[in-house]
C-alpha positions as CSV (number, residue, x, y, z in Angstrom):
1,M,0.0,0.0,0.0
2,P,1.5,3.4,-1.0
3,L,2.3,5.8,1.8
4,S,0.0,8.7,2.4
5,R,1.2,12.2,1.3
6,K,1.8,13.3,4.9
7,K,3.7,10.1,5.7
8,Q,5.8,10.6,2.6
9,R,6.7,14.1,3.7
10,F,7.8,12.9,7.1
11,D,9.9,10.1,5.6
12,Q,11.9,12.6,3.6
13,A,15.4,13.6,4.8
14,V,15.6,16.4,7.3
15,R,15.8,19.7,5.5
16,L,17.6,22.9,6.6
17,N,15.8,26.0,8.0
18,D,17.3,28.2,5.3
19,E,15.4,26.1,2.7
20,L,12.2,26.6,4.7
21,V,12.6,30.4,4.7
22,N,13.4,30.3,0.9
23,R,10.4,28.2,0.1
24,L,8.1,30.5,2.1
25,E,9.3,33.5,0.2
26,Q,8.7,31.7,-3.0
27,M,5.2,30.8,-1.9
28,N,4.2,34.4,-1.6
29,G,0.8,35.0,-3.4
30,K,0.1,31.3,-3.9
31,P,-3.2,29.6,-2.7
32,Y,-3.2,28.8,1.0
33,P,-3.1,24.9,0.6
34,A,0.5,25.2,-0.7
35,Y,1.5,25.7,2.9
36,R,0.9,22.0,3.4
37,D,4.0,21.1,1.5
38,L,6.0,22.4,4.5
39,E,4.9,19.5,6.8
40,G,8.0,17.6,7.9
41,C,11.2,18.1,9.8
42,W,13.4,21.2,9.5
43,K,16.9,21.5,11.1
44,Y,18.0,24.7,12.8
45,P,21.6,25.1,14.0
46,S,20.6,24.1,17.6
47,S,17.3,22.2,17.3
48,L,14.8,20.4,15.1
49,L,11.5,22.0,14.1
50,F,8.6,19.7,13.2
51,I,5.7,21.1,11.3
52,D,3.3,18.3,12.2
53,H,0.1,19.7,10.7
54,V,-0.8,22.7,8.6
55,Q,-4.3,24.1,8.8
56,N,-6.5,23.8,5.7
57,D,-7.3,27.5,5.5
58,P,-6.6,30.7,7.5
59,Y,-9.9,30.3,9.5
60,A,-9.2,26.7,10.6
61,P,-7.6,25.9,14.0
62,P,-3.9,27.0,13.8
63,S,-1.1,24.7,12.6
64,R,0.7,22.4,15.1
65,L,4.5,22.6,15.5
66,R,7.2,21.1,17.7
67,L,10.7,22.1,18.6
68,R,13.1,19.5,19.9
69,I,16.2,20.8,21.7
70,E,18.9,18.4,22.8
71,H,20.1,18.8,26.4
72,A,23.6,19.0,25.1
73,T,22.5,22.3,23.5
74,A,20.1,23.6,26.1
75,K,22.5,22.7,29.0
76,F,19.9,22.4,31.7
77,P,21.2,20.6,34.8
78,S,19.7,17.1,35.0
79,S,18.4,17.8,38.5
80,L,15.8,20.0,37.0
81,Y,14.1,17.3,34.9
82,S,14.7,14.1,37.0
83,T,13.1,13.0,40.3
84,R,15.6,13.7,43.0
85,H,13.8,12.3,46.0
86,L,11.8,9.1,46.6
87,W,9.0,11.1,48.2
88,C,8.5,12.8,44.8
89,S,7.9,9.5,43.0
90,I,4.1,10.2,42.6
91,Y,4.7,13.6,41.0
92,P,7.1,14.2,38.1
93,I,9.4,17.0,39.3
94,S,10.2,17.6,35.7
95,A,6.6,19.0,35.5
96,A,7.9,22.0,37.5
97,A,10.6,22.8,34.9
98,D,8.0,22.1,32.1
99,N,5.6,24.6,33.7
100,Y,8.3,27.2,34.2
101,L,9.5,27.0,30.6
102,T,5.9,27.0,29.3
103,R,5.4,30.3,31.1
104,I,8.6,31.6,29.5
105,V,7.2,30.7,26.0
106,S,3.7,32.1,26.9
107,V,5.2,35.5,27.8
108,F,7.4,35.4,24.7
109,S,4.5,34.6,22.4
110,T,2.3,37.4,23.9
111,E,5.1,40.0,23.6
112,T,5.8,38.9,20.0
113,S,2.1,39.3,19.1
114,K,2.0,42.7,20.7
115,S,5.1,43.9,18.8
116,S,3.8,42.7,15.5
117,N,2.7,45.5,13.1
118,W,0.7,43.2,10.8
119,H,-2.7,44.6,10.0
120,G,-5.4,43.3,7.8
121,T,-3.9,39.8,7.7
122,K,-5.1,36.5,9.2
123,G,-2.6,34.5,11.2
124,G,0.9,35.1,12.2
125,D,0.5,34.4,15.9
126,L,2.6,31.8,17.8
127,S,0.8,30.3,20.8
128,I,1.4,27.9,23.6
129,D,-0.9,26.6,26.3
130,K,-1.1,29.4,28.9
131,P,-0.8,28.0,32.4
132,G,-2.8,29.2,35.4
133,Q,-1.9,29.4,39.1
134,Q,-1.8,25.7,39.5
135,V,1.3,23.7,38.5
136,L,-0.1,20.9,36.4
137,E,1.6,18.2,34.4
138,R,1.3,19.5,30.8
139,S,2.0,18.4,27.2
140,S,3.1,21.9,26.1
141,I,6.8,21.2,27.1
142,T,8.1,17.8,28.1
143,L,11.6,16.9,29.2
144,D,13.2,13.5,29.1
145,Q,16.8,12.3,29.5
146,E,17.9,13.3,26.0
147,S,16.0,16.4,25.0
148,F,12.9,18.5,25.5
149,N,10.0,19.2,23.2
150,I,8.0,22.3,22.9
151,L,4.5,22.0,21.3
152,F,2.9,25.1,20.1
153,T,0.6,26.4,17.3
154,Y,1.2,28.9,14.6
155,G,-1.3,30.5,12.3
156,F,0.3,30.6,8.8
157,P,-0.4,34.2,7.6
158,A,-2.7,35.0,4.7
159,Q,-4.6,37.8,3.0
160,G,-7.9,36.2,2.3
161,G,-7.0,32.8,0.8
162,T,-3.6,34.0,-0.4
163,I,-0.3,33.1,1.2
164,L,1.7,35.9,2.7
165,G,5.0,34.1,2.4
166,D,7.2,37.0,3.3
167,K,5.4,37.4,6.6
168,A,5.7,33.7,7.4
169,A,9.4,33.7,6.3
170,E,10.1,36.4,8.8
171,T,8.7,34.2,11.6
172,F,10.9,31.3,10.7
173,R,13.9,33.5,10.0
174,T,13.9,35.5,13.2
175,T,11.1,34.6,15.7
176,I,11.9,30.9,15.9
177,P,15.6,31.4,16.5
178,R,14.7,33.9,19.2
179,L,12.3,31.4,20.8
180,I,15.1,28.8,20.8
181,S,17.4,31.2,22.5
182,N,14.8,31.9,25.1
183,L,14.7,28.2,26.0
184,L,18.4,27.8,26.6
185,Y,19.6,27.5,30.2
186,E,22.1,30.4,29.8
187,T,19.2,32.8,29.1
188,Q,17.1,31.9,32.1
189,N,16.8,33.7,35.4
190,K,18.5,30.9,37.3
191,E,17.6,32.0,40.8
192,E,13.9,32.3,39.8
193,L,13.9,28.9,38.1
194,K,15.6,27.3,41.1
195,A,13.1,28.9,43.5
196,F,10.1,27.8,41.3
197,I,11.2,24.2,41.2
198,E,12.1,24.1,44.9
199,S,8.7,25.5,45.9
200,I,7.0,22.7,44.0
201,E,9.3,20.1,45.6
202,D,8.4,21.6,49.0
203,Q,4.7,21.5,48.4
204,E,4.7,17.9,47.2
205,Y,6.9,16.9,50.1
206,H,4.6,18.8,52.5
207,R,1.5,17.0,51.1
208,Q,3.1,13.6,52.0
209,K,4.2,14.8,55.5
210,I,0.7,16.1,56.5
211,K,-0.7,12.7,55.6
212,E,1.9,10.9,57.7
213,S,1.0,13.3,60.6
214,G,-2.7,12.3,60.5
215,L,-3.7,15.6,58.9
216,V,-5.9,16.1,55.9
217,A,-5.1,19.8,55.3
218,F,-2.7,22.6,56.2
219,V,-2.9,26.3,55.7
220,A,0.4,28.3,56.2
221,N,0.5,31.4,58.3
222,G,0.6,34.4,56.0
223,A,-1.3,32.6,53.2
224,V,-3.4,34.8,50.9
225,L,-6.7,33.0,50.4
226,P,-9.0,35.6,48.6
227,R,-8.6,36.0,44.9
228,A,-8.4,39.3,43.0
229,S,-11.9,39.0,41.6
230,G,-14.5,36.5,40.5
231,A,-12.8,36.5,37.1
232,S,-9.2,36.2,38.2
233,D,-7.5,33.4,40.1
234,K,-4.6,35.6,41.1
235,P,-4.2,36.7,44.7
236,M,-5.9,39.7,46.1
237,K,-3.7,42.7,46.9
238,G,-4.2,45.8,48.9
239,D,-4.0,47.3,52.4
240,H,-7.3,45.8,53.3
241,L,-6.1,42.3,52.8
242,V,-6.1,40.0,55.8
243,K,-3.6,37.1,55.6
244,F,-4.4,33.8,57.2
245,H,-3.0,32.9,60.7
246,S,-3.6,29.8,62.6
247,P,-5.1,29.7,66.1
248,K,-2.1,29.0,68.4
249,D,-3.5,25.8,69.8
250,L,-3.9,24.3,66.3
251,E,-0.5,25.4,64.9
252,H,1.7,22.8,63.4
253,V,5.4,23.1,62.4
254,F,7.0,21.3,59.5
255,T,10.5,21.4,58.1
256,L,10.6,21.4,54.3
257,P,13.7,20.4,52.3
258,N,14.2,23.8,50.7
259,R,12.2,26.4,52.5
260,G,12.9,25.1,56.0
261,E,10.5,25.7,58.8
262,I,6.8,26.4,58.0
263,R,4.0,27.0,60.5
264,G,0.3,27.0,60.1
265,I,-3.0,25.3,61.0
266,G,-3.2,21.6,60.7
267,I,-6.7,20.1,60.2
268,P,-6.8,16.5,61.5
269,A,-8.6,13.6,59.9
270,G,-12.2,13.5,61.1
271,I,-15.1,15.9,60.9
272,T,-14.3,19.6,60.8
273,L,-16.9,22.3,60.8
274,I,-16.2,25.8,59.5
275,A,-18.7,28.2,61.0
276,G,-19.1,32.0,61.1
277,G,-21.3,34.9,60.0
278,G,-21.9,35.7,56.3
279,F,-19.1,37.4,54.4
280,H,-16.5,36.5,57.0
281,G,-14.4,34.2,54.8
282,K,-15.8,30.7,55.4
283,S,-16.2,29.8,51.7
284,T,-13.0,31.5,50.8
285,L,-11.1,29.2,53.2
286,L,-13.0,26.1,51.8
287,N,-12.3,27.1,48.2
288,A,-8.6,27.4,49.0
289,L,-8.7,23.9,50.6
290,A,-10.4,22.5,47.5
291,Y,-7.5,23.6,45.3
292,G,-4.9,22.5,47.9
293,C,-4.8,19.1,46.0
294,Y,-2.7,21.0,43.5
295,N,0.7,22.6,43.8
296,H,0.7,26.4,43.1
297,V,3.2,28.8,41.6
298,P,5.3,30.7,44.1
299,G,3.6,33.9,45.2
300,D,0.1,32.6,44.6
301,G,-0.7,33.0,48.3
302,R,-2.1,29.4,48.4
303,D,1.3,27.8,47.6
304,F,1.4,26.3,51.0
305,V,-2.3,25.6,51.4
306,V,-2.0,21.8,51.1
307,T,-4.7,19.2,51.2
308,S,-4.9,15.5,50.5
309,S,-4.4,14.8,46.8
310,D,-7.6,12.7,47.0
311,C,-10.0,15.4,48.3
312,V,-13.3,16.1,46.5
313,A,-15.6,19.1,46.7
314,V,-19.2,17.8,46.5
315,R,-22.0,20.1,45.5
316,G,-25.6,19.8,44.3
317,D,-25.9,19.0,40.6
318,D,-29.6,19.1,39.7
319,G,-30.5,17.6,36.4
320,R,-27.4,15.4,36.0
321,S,-27.6,11.7,35.0
322,I,-26.8,8.9,37.4
323,G,-25.9,5.4,36.3
324,S,-26.5,2.4,38.7
325,V,-25.1,4.1,41.8
326,D,-25.8,2.6,45.2
327,I,-27.2,5.6,47.1
328,S,-28.9,3.5,49.7
329,P,-26.7,4.8,52.6
330,F,-28.5,8.1,52.1
331,I,-31.8,7.4,50.3
332,S,-34.1,4.4,50.5
333,N,-37.8,3.6,50.0
334,L,-38.4,5.9,47.2
335,P,-42.0,6.3,46.0
336,G,-43.0,3.7,43.4
337,G,-40.5,1.2,44.7
338,T,-37.5,2.6,42.8
339,L,-34.3,0.7,43.7
340,T,-31.7,2.9,45.4
341,T,-29.1,0.1,45.6
342,S,-28.6,0.6,41.9
343,F,-30.1,3.9,41.2
344,S,-30.3,5.5,37.8
345,T,-31.9,8.7,36.5
346,T,-31.5,11.2,33.7
347,N,-32.7,14.1,35.9
348,A,-31.3,14.0,39.4
349,S,-32.7,16.2,42.2
350,G,-30.5,18.1,44.5
351,S,-30.5,15.4,47.1
352,T,-30.0,12.4,44.8
353,S,-27.2,14.2,42.9
354,M,-25.4,14.8,46.2
355,A,-26.0,11.2,47.4
356,A,-24.6,10.0,44.1
357,G,-21.7,12.5,44.3
358,V,-20.6,11.2,47.7
359,M,-20.9,7.6,46.7
360,E,-19.0,8.1,43.4
361,A,-16.3,10.0,45.2
362,L,-15.9,7.2,47.7
363,E,-15.9,4.6,44.9
364,L,-13.1,6.6,43.2
365,G,-10.9,6.6,46.3
366,A,-11.6,10.0,47.9
367,D,-10.3,10.4,51.5
368,L,-11.6,13.9,52.2
369,L,-14.9,15.5,51.2
370,L,-15.6,19.2,51.2
371,F,-19.2,20.6,51.5
372,D,-20.4,24.2,51.4
373,E,-24.0,24.7,52.5
374,D,-24.4,27.4,49.9
375,T,-24.0,24.9,47.1
376,C,-25.5,21.8,48.7
377,A,-29.1,20.5,48.9
378,T,-30.3,21.5,52.4
379,N,-32.3,18.3,52.9
380,F,-29.3,16.2,52.1
381,L,-27.2,18.0,54.8
382,I,-29.7,18.2,57.7
383,R,-33.2,17.4,59.0
384,D,-33.9,18.8,62.5
385,R,-36.1,17.3,65.2
386,R,-39.2,19.4,64.2
387,M,-39.0,18.3,60.6
388,Q,-38.6,14.7,61.6
389,R,-41.8,14.9,63.6
390,L,-43.6,16.8,60.9
391,I,-42.6,14.5,58.0
392,S,-42.4,10.8,59.1
393,S,-41.9,9.2,55.7
394,D,-38.8,11.1,54.3
395,P,-36.6,8.6,52.4
396,I,-33.5,10.7,52.9
397,T,-31.0,9.9,55.7
398,P,-29.1,13.2,55.8
399,L,-25.4,13.5,55.9
400,I,-25.3,14.6,59.5
401,F,-26.5,11.2,60.6
402,K,-23.9,9.4,58.3
403,V,-20.8,11.6,58.3
404,R,-19.1,10.0,61.4
405,A,-19.9,6.5,60.2
406,M,-18.4,7.4,56.8
407,F,-15.2,8.3,58.5
408,K,-15.2,5.3,60.9
409,D,-16.0,2.7,58.2
410,H,-14.2,4.1,55.2
411,G,-11.6,6.5,56.5
412,C,-13.1,9.5,54.6
413,S,-12.9,12.8,56.5
414,S,-15.2,15.8,55.9
415,I,-14.8,19.5,56.1
416,L,-18.1,21.4,56.1
417,V,-19.0,25.1,55.8
418,I,-22.1,25.5,57.9
419,G,-23.4,28.8,59.0
420,G,-27.1,28.1,59.6
421,C,-27.4,24.8,61.5
422,G,-25.8,24.2,64.9
423,D,-26.7,20.5,64.9
424,Y,-23.4,19.7,63.3
425,C,-21.8,20.6,66.6
426,D,-22.8,17.1,67.7
427,V,-20.7,15.4,65.1
428,A,-17.7,17.7,64.6
429,D,-14.3,16.8,66.0
430,L,-13.0,20.4,65.3
431,V,-15.0,23.6,65.0
432,L,-13.4,26.7,63.4
433,E,-14.9,30.1,63.3
434,M,-14.1,32.6,60.6
435,R,-14.6,36.1,62.0
436,D,-13.5,39.2,60.1
437,Y,-11.4,36.9,57.9
438,S,-9.5,35.5,60.9
439,C,-9.6,31.9,62.1
440,Y,-10.5,30.9,65.7
441,N,-10.8,27.5,67.4
442,I,-14.3,27.4,69.0
443,T,-14.5,23.6,69.5
444,E,-14.9,23.7,73.3
445,N,-17.6,26.4,73.0
446,A,-19.5,24.3,70.4
447,R,-19.4,21.2,72.6
448,R,-20.7,23.2,75.6
449,I,-23.6,24.6,73.5
450,A,-24.4,21.1,72.2
451,V,-24.8,20.0,75.8
452,E,-26.9,23.0,76.8
453,I,-29.2,22.9,73.7
454,P,-29.6,19.2,72.8
455,S,-30.5,18.2,69.3
456,G,-31.9,14.9,67.9
457,V,-28.6,14.0,66.2
458,P,-27.3,11.5,68.8
459,E,-30.6,9.6,68.7
460,F,-30.6,9.1,64.9
461,E,-26.9,8.9,64.1
462,A,-26.1,5.8,62.1
463,R,-23.7,3.2,63.5
464,T,-22.6,2.0,60.1
465,F,-22.3,3.6,56.7
466,G,-22.9,0.9,54.2
467,V,-20.9,-0.7,51.4
468,I,-19.3,1.0,48.4
469,P,-19.7,-1.2,45.3
470,Q,-17.3,-1.1,42.4
471,R,-19.4,-0.6,39.2
472,Q,-18.7,-1.8,35.7
473,L,-18.8,0.4,32.6
474,H,-19.7,-0.6,29.1
475,P,-17.0,1.2,27.1
476,S,-19.0,0.9,23.8
477,S,-21.7,3.1,25.3
478,I,-19.4,6.2,25.2
479,P,-20.3,8.0,22.0
480,V,-16.9,9.3,20.8
481,N,-17.4,8.0,17.3
482,V,-19.3,11.2,16.6
483,K,-18.0,14.8,16.4
484,T,-16.5,15.7,19.7
485,S,-15.0,18.8,21.3
486,A,-14.1,20.3,24.6
487,R,-16.0,23.5,25.3
488,G,-14.0,25.5,27.7
489,L,-13.5,24.3,31.3
490,T,-16.9,22.9,32.1
491,A,-18.4,21.1,29.1
492,I,-17.6,18.4,26.6
493,Q,-19.6,17.9,23.4
494,L,-20.2,14.3,22.3
495,G,-22.3,14.6,19.2
496,E,-25.7,15.8,20.3
497,E,-24.8,15.2,24.0
498,T,-23.3,17.8,26.3
499,V,-21.4,16.4,29.2
500,N,-21.8,19.1,31.9
501,L,-18.8,19.4,34.2
502,F,-19.9,22.5,36.1
503,A,-20.1,20.6,39.4
504,L,-16.4,19.4,39.1
505,V,-15.2,22.6,40.8
506,Q,-11.7,21.3,41.2
507,L,-11.0,21.3,37.5
508,A,-8.4,24.1,37.3
509,H,-7.7,24.5,33.6
510,E,-9.6,23.9,30.3
511,S,-6.6,21.8,29.1
512,Q,-7.6,19.3,31.8
513,T,-11.0,19.1,30.1
514,R,-9.3,18.5,26.7
515,A,-7.4,15.7,28.3
516,I,-10.6,14.2,29.7
517,L,-12.1,14.2,26.2
518,N,-9.0,12.3,24.9
519,A,-9.4,9.9,27.8
520,F,-13.0,9.2,26.8
521,R,-11.7,8.1,23.4
522,R,-9.2,5.8,25.0
523,I,-11.9,4.2,27.2
524,R,-14.1,3.8,24.1
525,A,-11.3,2.0,22.3
526,S,-11.3,-0.8,24.9
527,T,-12.1,-4.2,23.4
528,D,-13.7,-5.5,26.6
529,S,-17.5,-5.5,26.8
530,K,-17.4,-4.4,30.4
531,V,-14.6,-2.9,32.6
532,V,-14.5,-2.0,36.3
533,L,-14.5,1.8,36.3
534,N,-11.6,2.1,38.7
535,G,-9.7,-0.5,36.7
536,I,-9.9,1.3,33.4
537,L,-9.0,4.6,35.1
538,S,-5.9,3.0,36.6
539,Q,-4.9,1.8,33.1
540,L,-5.2,5.4,31.8
541,Q,-3.0,6.6,34.7
542,E,-0.3,4.0,33.8
543,M,-0.5,5.1,30.2
544,M,0.1,8.8,31.2
545,D,2.9,7.7,33.7
546,R,4.7,5.9,30.9
547,G,4.1,8.1,27.9
548,G,2.9,11.4,29.1
549,L,-0.3,13.1,28.2
550,N,0.1,12.5,24.5
551,A,-0.3,8.8,25.3
552,L,-4.1,9.7,25.3
553,T,-4.0,11.0,21.7
554,E,-4.0,9.0,18.5
555,E,-0.7,7.3,17.7
556,G,1.6,9.8,15.8
557,H,-0.5,12.8,16.9
558,F,0.7,15.5,19.3
559,D,-1.4,18.0,21.2
560,G,0.4,20.7,23.2
561,F,-2.8,21.8,24.9
562,L,-3.4,19.0,27.4
563,A,-3.1,19.2,31.2
564,R,-3.3,16.1,33.4
565,P,-6.6,15.7,35.3
566,R,-6.8,13.9,38.5
567,L,-8.4,10.4,38.1
568,L,-11.1,11.7,40.5
569,E,-12.2,14.4,37.9
570,L,-11.9,11.9,35.1
571,G,-14.0,9.4,36.8
572,M,-16.6,12.0,37.8
573,A,-16.7,13.1,34.2
574,V,-17.4,9.6,33.0
575,N,-20.2,9.4,35.5
576,R,-21.9,12.4,33.9
577,I,-22.0,10.9,30.3
578,R,-25.8,10.4,29.9
579,S,-25.4,7.6,27.4
580,A,-22.8,5.7,29.4
581,V,-24.1,2.3,30.6
582,F,-23.0,1.1,34.1
583,E,-23.7,-2.1,36.1
584,G,-23.8,-2.0,39.9
């Protein structure tokens, strides 16, 4: 069988960059598809440039390019792209260097675009995946023992459908060499790079140490928890800012490998209640804890707000689909005899969505759940003595009666923001008050009030939680053989079906959503008729561990706009595919 045209191009000998520039100048004024003849490998003096895919027309998604720079040329110390400590084995330390360099290229591409004086043309921009405040494993720049690869896009310039070869030639004559120079170790701010990587090492080390200490979360003294605005994840600044400080009796001290001593509040495993008046910082603290499963860039303010890597924020998700989830620990005896040991619906209520969310999180291995009353179904959280007497046939066993059993039987802790129901004082091991954005330990006062004003909680508290079944998924039920796309951070389009990820509040970057879509395709490619959900997710994790994020893409394809999701978000996303078929 003859090779495809693209395969033939890539099988040709490596060509020199001077030829690339000359060919672009000769293409000036030709129809846009002529750009496709440039696909292949081009050699620069200090690197290789791969033009993997050229867009079909100026209005299509931009072309995909790769730079490969040998370490012998870049001269980065090997300590920056290899794991240096056994405690880092679960997190590739090279991801810190990858992220730092991705930020260098992101700034470079932005400045290059601003300085361009091209007007009236389409294309010409060089783009790389722009990182956020979290340091995620990415496909934009990857380091290995021999070289590192930079994946980016470029819009080949045109006027209408006509090639602007001289404009493109200028990019490959001057911009690409400048980009290569910006990626050499000698051009880096070495102290800043070292500080960036050491901060990520410290955060990862700290996450392991708090677990060994019996804690599920830690917030450093001096942490900046509020964000600049609802549209910005950067830290708030200003004279009115109140930084976090631990109550003295809850302060823990750790010694980190690079930073040295760090002090802050340690939240132990168990049940923690965060109380306080409205607008005093309760939800701000909980939101910071939710993102504490990730490492953050130095100076974010939350760079030493560290939680378990397996924490899940649970919220109501009305209208979602649920597939064969055992919600019987919370809901039973539904009208009409509907089974709750293998519950399915295409239109969940607030309470059934929360019951399913908790059970799915436990199935996926969560060891810490976060709840904010503002985003939860009230009847799932609580039912007081008066409502129990008024309504005798409620099928819901609220969380307050199960939360301690969940910790005792399955080792899953809970942190809850509750400002309107004091009954949780009966089940909390630790009660914090946020007052004027400052944190106070009011546990003893809460226990005293619980004795003075009794509730019905002790009478109805469950002794056991219930089992957590491992469900099986039918991979063939995932419809990725249709047109698919990731739509921003919170949605994936599978043909006519929209997978709504709005309730997955710990997704930090839209490139994670793109990776989830690719993972859907990998799951769909399974030849097994049924797979245990956790089993197939573990296989995907092993693929990413071995081959990076591009192990999720089709063979021979490269995508520089992927960021690694946690398996928790990936599993929760699969659970929200309406057409997916599960067996309990």
